[in-house]
N, C-alpha and C positions, 0 to 999 in steps of 0.2 A: 224300474230304475227311476231315480229322481228326475223330475221335469223342472228345470229352472225357469222361473218366470222373470223376464228382464224389464217388462213394462206393464203398467196397468192395462194397456190396450190388449195385451196378450192373455189376460185373465178370462176364464170362462164365465158366462153370465151367472152360473150357479154351481155350487158344490154340495155334496152331502154334509161335509164337515169342514169348518174353518177353525184352525187352531191358531191362537195368537201367542207368540212367544216360543223361542227355540232353545229354552233351557231344559233341564232334565225332565220336567213335567210335560212341556209342550212336545219335545222330541218323542217321548215315550207314548204320549196320547196319539200322536200322528202315526207312529209305527203300528201300534196296536190296532187302531181303526183301519189302517190300510190293509192289514193281514186279512180282515173280514170283508174286503171288497168295497169299502167306502171310497168315494171320490173325495180325497182330502187335499185341502190347501193349507199349508203351514206358512205363516206370515211372521217375519222378524225384522226388527230394525237394524240389526248388526250385520257386519260384513260376512261372518261365518257362524255356523250353529254352535251351540254350547252354553249360551247365557252367560251370566257373570261367573258362576262356579267353574265352568269348563271353557271359558273364553279363549279362543285361539288355540285350543289344545291340539287340533289336527295339524297345526303348523309349528308346534313346539319342538325344539331340539332336545336331545337327550339331556343337555345341561339344564334346560328350562324345566324339564320334568323332574329332574333331581332336586332343583331348587324349590319348586312349587309343592312337591310332596306327592304321596301315593294317591290321595283322594282326588287330586287334579288329574293325574295320569289315567285314573279309572275312566274318565270321560271319553277316552279314545274308543273304547269298545262300543259305547253308546253311539258315537258319531259313525262308526263303521256300520252298525246296524241301520242307522238312518240313511246312509248312502245307498244301501241296497234295497230300500223300501220303494214301493210303487206309489208315489204321491207327488204333489206339486209343491214347489218351494219358492217363495218370494222373499228374497233377502233385501236389505236396505229399503224395506217397505214400512209404511206407517199405517196402523189401524186407528182411525180417529172416531169411529162410532160403531156400536153394535146395538141393535134394537129390533123389535118386531116389525116385520114388513106389513104393508097395507092390507094384504090379503093372505088367506091361508092357502097352502098348497092343496092340490087335488085330493091327496089321501087324508086330509084332515089334520095333518101335523102342522104345528105352528112354524111358519116360515120366518126366517130372520134376514135382516139386511145388514151387511157389514160394509162400512166405508173404508176404502183402502186408497192410499196414495203411493205411487211407485213410478220412478222415472219422470217426474213432473206431471203426471196425469193422475186424476182421481176418478175412482169408479165405485158405485154401489154394487155389491155382489150379494146374490141371494144364497141362503144356506139353510139346510134343514136343522142343523145343530152347530153350536159354537162352543169351544173350550177355551177359556181365558187362563193362560199360564204366564201371567205377566210378572211373576216373581215378587221381589221385595225391594224396598227402598231403605237406605240408611236413615235412622232416626235423627231428627233435628237435635243439635247439641249446642244450645245457645248459652254462652257465657260471655263476659266482657272481652272483647277483642277477637271473637271467633270468626269475624268477617274480614279481617285485615289480610293483605297480601302476605304470603308465606304460611298461611293456615289453610289446610284442605282436608277433605274427607279421606279416610283410610281407603275406602272403596275405590276412589279415584286414582289413588296411588297404585292400587292393585291392578286396575284396568290398564294403566300405562305400562306396568311391568309385564302383564300378560300379552297385550296386544302389540307393543312396540319395543319391548325389552329395555324400557327406560326406568332408571332408579335414581333416587336422590343422590346428589354429590356432596352435600354439606352435612353438618350435624343435625341429626333427625331425632325428634321426640314423638313418641306415640302416647296418646292420652285417651282414656275412656274405660269401657267395660265390654265384656263379651268375648267368646272364643276367637272371633275374627281378629280382635286386637292382637292376641298372642300369635295367631297364625301368621299375620302379616309381619309382625316383628321378627319371627323366625325366618320367614322367606327373605326379608330384607337383610338380615344378618348373614344368611347363607350367600346372598348376592354381593357381600362385601360392603354394605352400607354402614356408615357410622351411626348406629342407633345408640344414643348416649343415655336414654332413659325410657322406660315404659311406666307411665303414670296411671295407676289403676284406681278408678273412681267407684268401683263396686262397693255398695254399702256393707259395712261389717255385719249389720243385722240380717242380711239375706241368708246367712247360715241357719238361722233359726227356722225359717220357712222351708229351706232346702233339705235340711237334715232328715225329715221323715221319708224322703225319696232317695236317700243315698244308696240303699240296698239295690234298688232297680238300676241306678246308674252304675254301680259297681259291676253288675252283671251285663252291661251293655258294651258295645265296641268303643263307645266314647271314652270310657274310663282310662284304658291303657294309652289310647292316642292322646288324650288330654294331659295325662301325667307326663308323658314324653315331651309334649310341647312345652309345658310349663318348666320342666327341668332344663330344656334346651335354652329357653329365653333367660331364665335365672342364671344359668351358667355363663352366658355370653354378654349380658348387659345388666344395667342397674334397674331394679323394679321397685317402685314406690307405691306402697299400699296405704289404705285408710284415708284417702284424700277426700276432703269435704268441700273444697272450693278451688276454682281455677281462674286465671286471668292471663290472657296473652298480651304482652306489651311490646312496644317498638315505636320508633318514629317513622310512621308511614310504611313500615315493613316489620314483620315479626322478628324479634331478636331474643326474646326470653319468655319463659313461662313461669308464672308465680303460682306456686302450689301450696295450698293451705291444708294442714292436718290438725283440725281443732284450733288450738291457740298458737300452734307453731306454723312457720312458713318457710318455704325453700324458693330459691331463685335459680332456675336452670336456663342457661344460655343455649341458644340453638339457632339454626338457620331455617328449619322447616318443622312445622307441627302438624301431625296427622291425627285426626279426631275420629272416634267411633264409639257409639254406645248402643250397639245392637241395631237390629233391622225391624221393619214393620211391613205388613202386607201392602203391595201397591194396589190401592183401591180405585184409582181414577176411572179406568175403563169399566169396571164392574158397577160402580155407582152411577156412571153416566148411562149405563144400560138399564138402570132402574132396579138393580139387585138390592134386596134388604141386607142390612148389616147390623152388627152388635158390637158393644164395647167389651173387650176381653181384658179383665183386670189383671190376669196373670202376665199377659203380654204388654200391658199398659198401652194398648193400641186398639183400633177398630179393625174388624175383619168381616168379610162377607158371611152371611148366614147360609150354610150349605149342609146338605145331608151327607151320609157316609159315602155316597157314590159321587159327591161333588156337585149335585144338582143345586142351582140357586133358585130364588123365588121367581125368576123370569123363565117362562117355559122355553126349553131348548138351549138355555145357557147354563154351562157348567164351569166350575172354577177348580183348578188343581194346583198343587204345589204351594210354594210360600205365598202366592197371591191369595190363598184361602186361609192362611195361618202358618206361622213359621214352623216348618217341619224338617228341614234339611234336605240335601240332595237325594239321598236314597229313598226316603219316604216320598219325596216329590215325584220321582220317577214312577213309583208304584201307584201313586194317586192318579198320575197322568194315564197310566195303563188302564186303571179302573174306569176312568172317565171315557176313554176311547172305547173300551169294551162295552160300556153302557150305551154309548151312541150307536154302536153296532146292533145292540138289542133293540133299542128304540126304533131303529129303521129296518128291523126284521131281517138283518144279515147274519143272525146267529140264533140257534134255538135256545129255548129256556134251560134245557138240561146242560148244554155245553156252556152256556153263560154262567150258571150257578157253579159249575166245577171250576171254571177259570176264576170267577169272583172269589170263591173260597180260598184258592191258592194265593190270590193277591192280597186278600184280607190277612192271611197268616203272615205273609211277608211284611205287610204294613205294621202289624203288631210288633214284630221283631225290630223294625226300623224305628218305632216310636219309643222303644225301651231306653230310658235314660233322659228323654226330652224333658220330662217334668222337673227333674232335678236341675237341668241347665236353665230352664226358664225361671225358676225361683232363685237359683244361685246368681245369675247374671242380670236380674231385673234392675234397670237403671234407677238410681235414686230420684226422688221427687225434686230435690233442689237442682239437679242437672237437667230435668225435663222441663221445669218451669223456672225461669230466671227470677231471682229475688231483686236484683239490681234493676231499677226502672230504666236506666240508660242502655241496657243491653238490647240489641236489635233482635227482633223475632222474625219479621218478614224481610228477608234480604232484598227481594225484588223491589219493594216499595219503601225500604228503609224505615219500617215501623217498629218502634221500641215497645218494650214491655210496659213502660209507664204510660204510653199512649193508649195501649189496649186496656189497661186498668182504668184509665179515665173514662173510656167509652163503656166498659163494663159497669161502672158506677152509675151510668145513665139508665140502667135496667134493660140493656139489650138481651133478648131471650136466647140467642144462638149465634154461631159464627157467621151465618149469612147476613144477619143484621150488622154485626161487627164489621164485616167486609164492606158493607154499604157506607159506613161511617168512616172507615180508615183506608180502604183499598187493600187491607191485609188479605192475601190469598188471590189477588187479581193479576199478579205478575206473570211472567213467562212460565214459572214452575207450577202455576195453578194450585198452590197450596202444598205441593210436595215437600217443601223445605220448611214450612211454617204450620201446617195444618194441625198436627198433634199438639204442638206447643200452644197455639192459639186456643184450642178447645180446652186443654187442661187448665190454662190460665183463666179462661172465662168461668169454667166450672168451679175453680178454687174461689174466685171472686163472688160467685153466686152461692157457694156452699152446697153444691149438688154434685152428683157423680157425672163424669164426662158422658156417659150413655144418655143422660137426660138432656144434655146440651146438644148432642148430635154433631154431625160433621158438615163440611161444606156441601151445598147443593151443586152437583156437577152435571153439566150438559155437554153433549157433543157440539163441536169437535173438541176432543180432549187434547189434541195436539194442533199446532198451527197448520192451517191449510192455505196455500197461496191463492191469489186471484186467478192465476193461470190454471191451477188445478181445478178450482171451482168452475172456470169457463169451459174446461174440458169434460165436465160432467154431462152425461146425456140429459137432454131437456124434455120433460113431459109437455103434453099439450097444454095442461093447466098452467105450467110455469111460463110457457111462451105467451099465453093469452094475458097472464098477469103482467108480463113486462112490456109486450108490444100491443096488446088489445085485440089481436086477431092472429090467425094461423094462415100463413100463405100456403095455398095448395096448388099443385100442378094439375093439368088435365087428366093425367094418369091416375093421380090420387082420387080425383072426383069419380072417374069411371069405376075405379075399384070400390069406392064407398057405395055407389049406386048398385053395383052388381052384388055386393055383399048384403045390402038391405033387401034384395029380392030373394035371397036363399031361404 
């Protein structure tokens, strides 16, 4: 049965496996590994398991399930399996570092150290293996007015709806691209929200690159679900396609969206604007752990470099689900299972023959789950003009209020990468640590230099990747070296001295 950890003081000093994130990938990895006898710790920041896709599904009413759709309701089966697993679960906990420990374990396997904060206490936990299932982040969507009150991310609206049952009360406009945009529109409409328009910024030219993959998409489960979703939204609200530019306007508060379609423009009044133009892997913890990464042109985003089993370049660290590349909930769950299974093999908890049989089964399931993804990636790839703002007055870094014009001026000085740009402008130094500006800053700098984003690289991230309070730091166990560094000496009792003398005579 699940062992709920309430405080970092209750954590064991070491686990076979630490899984970070309780979405489809993390839950599945933890369940799979626990069935093979591994001592598993699952750590998640949220109040309940499920991640973003299955957020609060275990507490949802029948009305909530009907409004959110069958894909959301499917998460209940995964949560039920998780509740019956033999593992440790730390909710409302923050993992702020993952990296190699100072020494190797006795069996020669690389030991990891995981920094965890829970209940106001921080602890370094030893682990043989770690699986990062940190999911994805909504892609930055910078255009004039996107930071004003009354404009928010579509994902934030979905969180409020799933976790608290809160929905917008005024005239609501959705703008952007990607399946989630239409899914949220459908969910809001079923909840009785006044969605007055869905403004689709998907580039018309995307069809050319997506068309060769149409057959695979038509044979996938995505096709029928997607068609039903589009018909539902078109039937119930206004959909505006072919949009080439946006501007949110208002006097201190959003009041209207200016929509440009080539030479023509529209003025749509509203009370709330929800933005979404796809998602990108959440890289921060993986990069802070030292994992290699690559630029994925199809995703227009960076992703960690992992093999088919999810293994990263750092020994003992695997990455599964959308954190490794956007794959969807079903494929994320299978990737999590494969990563959990591989951890069991690496720690000699399963034989090679049984491993290969289970691996082949999961590989077949993954192939089915991937069917249609290539079409979706090409079809809904966000346009460059919406990824990199043309207006110099547009804010790129919300935390430090750095504009595109400021970044272009710094780029003209010849800075080679985003880390040097950060030093000049503080872009990426705010509380979000680049989560809301990183991709935009990198692509803007690459555009100014005339090179690919992969050549520019991403921010250099170091632990802690999340804020750690002074109280939590003070609660960390202190090594003798740390005590000597701070106080200059280690105060010893008579018992300590006698123990040291006795030990030296052995």
